[in-house]
N, C-alpha and C positions, 0 to 999 in steps of 0.2 A: 854453310858459311865457313870462311877460313879465319881462324883466330891465332894471334900470337899472345901468349900469356906469360908474364914474368912471375916467378915464384911458384912454379908448379910442384916443387918439392915441399912447399910449405902447406900449412893447415888450410887456408882459404883457397889458395891456388889449386890445390889438389881437388877439393870438392867442386870448385867451379869447372875445372877441366873435365872431371868425371861426368858431371851433369851434361856438359856440351857434347862430349863423345857419345854418351848414351842417346842423345838426340840426333846423332848422325853428322855432327859438324866435324871439321878437321881442326886439330889443335897442335900447334908447335909450342912446346914448353921451354922455358929458359930459367935456369936456377944455378946459383953458385954452390949449392949444397954445403954451406959453411958449417962449422962445428959449434955454432952458438948454442945448440942443444944436440942431443944424441942423433948423429947422422943416420943411424940405423932406422929411426922412425921416418926420416925423409926418404930413405931408400925403399922402405916398405910401401910408402905412398906411391913413389915413382914406379915401383914394380907393378902396381895395380893399373896405373895409366898405360904402361907399356904393353899390356895385354891387348890393347885396342889397335887395330890397323890404322886408325885415323890419327894416331898420336906419334909425334916425333919430338926429340929432345935435344937441346944444346946446352952444354954445361959452360958457365962463365959468369963473371961478375958484371954487374951493371955498368961499371966504369970502363969495361973493356969493349969499346965500340966495334972493333972487328968481330968479336964473338956475337954481339947483338946483330950486326949486319948479316952474319952467317945464318942466324936464326930467322931473320927477316927473309933471306933468300929462300929458305926452306918453306916458310909459312906463306909468303905472298899474301899477307893478311888484309882482310877487309876491316877487321876490328882488332885493336890492340887493347889489352887489359893489363895494366901495370899494378901488380900486387906485391912484387918483391920489395923488401925493405928490411932495415935493421929495426926490429920491433922491441918494445919493452921500455917502460918509463924508468925503472930502477937501474937497468943495465946501462942506461945513458949516463949515469953518474960514474960508472966504472970505465967505460970505453967510449968516450965521446967522439973520438975520431972516426969510429966505424959508422956513426950516424951521419957525419958530414959526407963521408965517402959514398955511402949507399943511398941515403935519402935525398941528398942534394946533388952531388956529382952524378950519381947513378941515374936519378930521375931526369937530370938534364940530358943524359945520353938517350933516354927513351924519348924525350921531347924532340931531340935532334933527329932521331930515327923517324918519328911521326912527321916531322917537317919534310923529310925526304920522300916518305911513302904516301902521305896524304890519305890516311885510312878514312873509311866511312865514319868511324867513331873511335875516339880515344877515351878510355875510362881509367881513372886513377884512384887508388885507395888512399884515403886520408883517415883521420881519426877524431873521435870525440875529444881527445886530449887537447886539440887546438882551442877549445873553449876556455881552457885555463882558469883564470881567476874570475871569469864571468859569473855574476851572482843572480842573473835573471834566468828563471826556469819556467817552463822547459826550454832547452837550448834550441833556438831557431837558427837556420842557416844565415839569416840576415843579421844576427847579433854580432856585435864586435868580437873579434877573436884575435886581438893584438897583444894579449898579455899571457903568453905561454908560461907555465911554471916548470917545464922540463925541456931539456934540449931535444928530446924525441918530438915533443909537440912543436917546437920551433922549427925543426927541419921539415916536418910535414906541412906546416903553414907556409914555409918557404917554397915547398914543392907546388902548393896550390897557386901561389903568386906567380911563379915561373910559368906554370901551365896556362894561366890566364894571358900572360904576355904572348906566349906562342899561339894561343887560340886567336888572339887579336891580330898579330903580325902575319900569321901564315894561314889563317882561316881553317883551323883544325877543329872540328866539332868535338868538344871535350866536356866530359862529366867527371867531377871529383866527388866521390862519395865518402862520407864520414861514418866510420864504423863505431858501434857502441858495444863493448865487452862481448865479443863473439865467443861462443863456446859450443862444444859438441864432440862427437867421436873424431879421433885422429887429431885432437887439439895439441897445442904446444905444452911441453913440460914446465914452462915458466908461468903458465896461466894458473889462476887461483884454484879453479876446479880440479885441475890435474894434481896440483900440490896437495890439496885437501884430501882427495881420494887416496893418493899414494901414502900420505902420512897416516891417515886413519886406518888403512888396512894394515899398516905396520905397527899400529898402536902407539904412534908418535904424536906429539902435540902439533897443532897447526898455529901458525903465526896469524894473529888477528890484528890488523893495523887500525889505527884510529880508535882503539878500544871498542871496536865493533860499531862505532857511530858513523857508518858510511853507507852509501847506497849506490847501486849500479843498474843501468838500463841494459839488461842482458838480452842478447840476440842469438837465437839458435842458428847454427850454421846452415841448415837447409832453408830457413827463412831468408837469410842473407843472400844465398845463392839465387833464390827465386827473385829477389828484388833486383840483383845485378842483371840476371837474364832478361828481365822485363825492361830494364833501363837501356840495355844494348840497342834495342829497336827504337830508342827515343833520343837520337842525337840532338843536342840543343839547337834551337832555331825559332824564328818568329812563328812558324807554323804550329808549334806546340807550346807557346807561351801560356802559362797558367794565369787565368783571369778571374777565378772564383774568389769569393770572400773568405773561404775556408783556409786558403794557403797563400803565402807570399812567395812569388817566384824569385829565384836568384839568377835568372837568365841575365847575363851581362848586357849592358846597353851598347857595348862596342865590340863584342866578341861572341862567337857561338860557344859559350862557356856557362856551365851551371854547377852549383854545389848542392848535394842532396844528402840529408841524413838518412841512414838506414838503421832503423830501430823500431821497437814497438811502442815506445812512449809509456812504458810501465815500469818505473824503477822499483827495485827490490832492496829492502834493508839488508845489510851484510849478515846480520844474525839470522834473518829469515832464510837467506841463502844457505847458511851453514846448517840450519835445521832441516832444510830440504835434502842436503847431502846426507845427513844423519839418517833420515827416513829411508833414502834409497839404499844405503849401505847397511841399515839395521844395526847401527852402532853409534855410540856417543863420541863426540870429538873432545879431545883434551885441548883446552884453549890457552894459548900463550898471548895474553893481551899486550899490545904494543902501541907506541905512539905512531902518529902519522909518519909515513916515509916522505922524505923530500921529493918534490915533484908530483906527489899524489894530490888528488882533489877529493873533497868529501862526498860529492854526489855527481852522477851523470844522469841526465833526464832529457830525452830527445823529444822534439816536436816532429812527428812523422807526417805532418799534413801535406807537405810538398810531394813526398814520395807517393802518398795515397792519391793525390790529385793527378800526378803524372801516370801512374801505373794501375790505379785501382786496387792497390795491395798494401797491406800493413803486416809486418811480422807478428805472428800471434801464437806461436808454440808456447804452451805454459811451461814454467820453470821445472816442475816435477817431471814432466814428460822428457824434456831435454836433458836434465841431469841423469835420469834413469837410463837414457840411451847412451850417455857417456860412460856410466858405470858398467853397463853391459859390455860395451866395447873394451873398456879397460880390463875387466876381468878376463875376457876372452884372449886378449893379446898380451897381457902381462902375467896374470896369474897362471895361465896355461902355457906360457913360454913361447907364444907366437912371435914375440919381439924380444 
């Protein structure tokens, strides 16, 4: 199968592209390779993908429609997976315009491309942050998500809304998946696990927001990729509407459009997460207890029943296994000078 994937220099895009290439698919990657974090990490990911004869790459910003169209000409995609975005809740307080440009204008460019190409399936990455101030847990895709508490979340919710309109108007089978705290090898330096490991190895304190009274539904990267790969073969339509009592389908009544949580539905308290990192590193963390950051939420907790009903799969990698895999990768690539 032929894929066009945006964000292949990024954490999730890299892992998905590598999995698809290993399975014999053809992947055209698209990425701006911005300096939001160390570009050398992005280049190292890209270098691994470029070892495959099935991979081609176009560099460009999402807002640059000619660059996207060039990638589409190379890809002739049957499936488009849109993962590129300006990520990070806290950074949206510092550089809000980049979120408008990438997550709204850029995502609109991808939707326009899909309108032209009419792929078999368009898949879009959203986030658990869209649940915002929702106090009903676990978070179900059918819950109200109209009270975002960060601009990042607002732009992702806006992308979901635009995608629904395009699915309706132009009959593009579209799945938007909401990610929950993805972690693992090759992760981003702005993620908590990366920050904690780096600081603890340097014997520096780690910032613990909300005074540790927070929880996250962590999703290991390989589990996330497995879920995406399974969803690729399930473009939304009446032929796969979920009718079981165990899950409430989000298939639109007027469009081939669906929203799906990707998570295990097993939130972990922040202090337990830190204890797991301490165990894997065999050292204690120095804790700098801090107030909640603006835009953060105290807990994320997914209801994964729709994902399970559609794919027969629920992410299940235990936290210790996943954190240990990240630590092994970090030590190899940073302590030994590979990056």
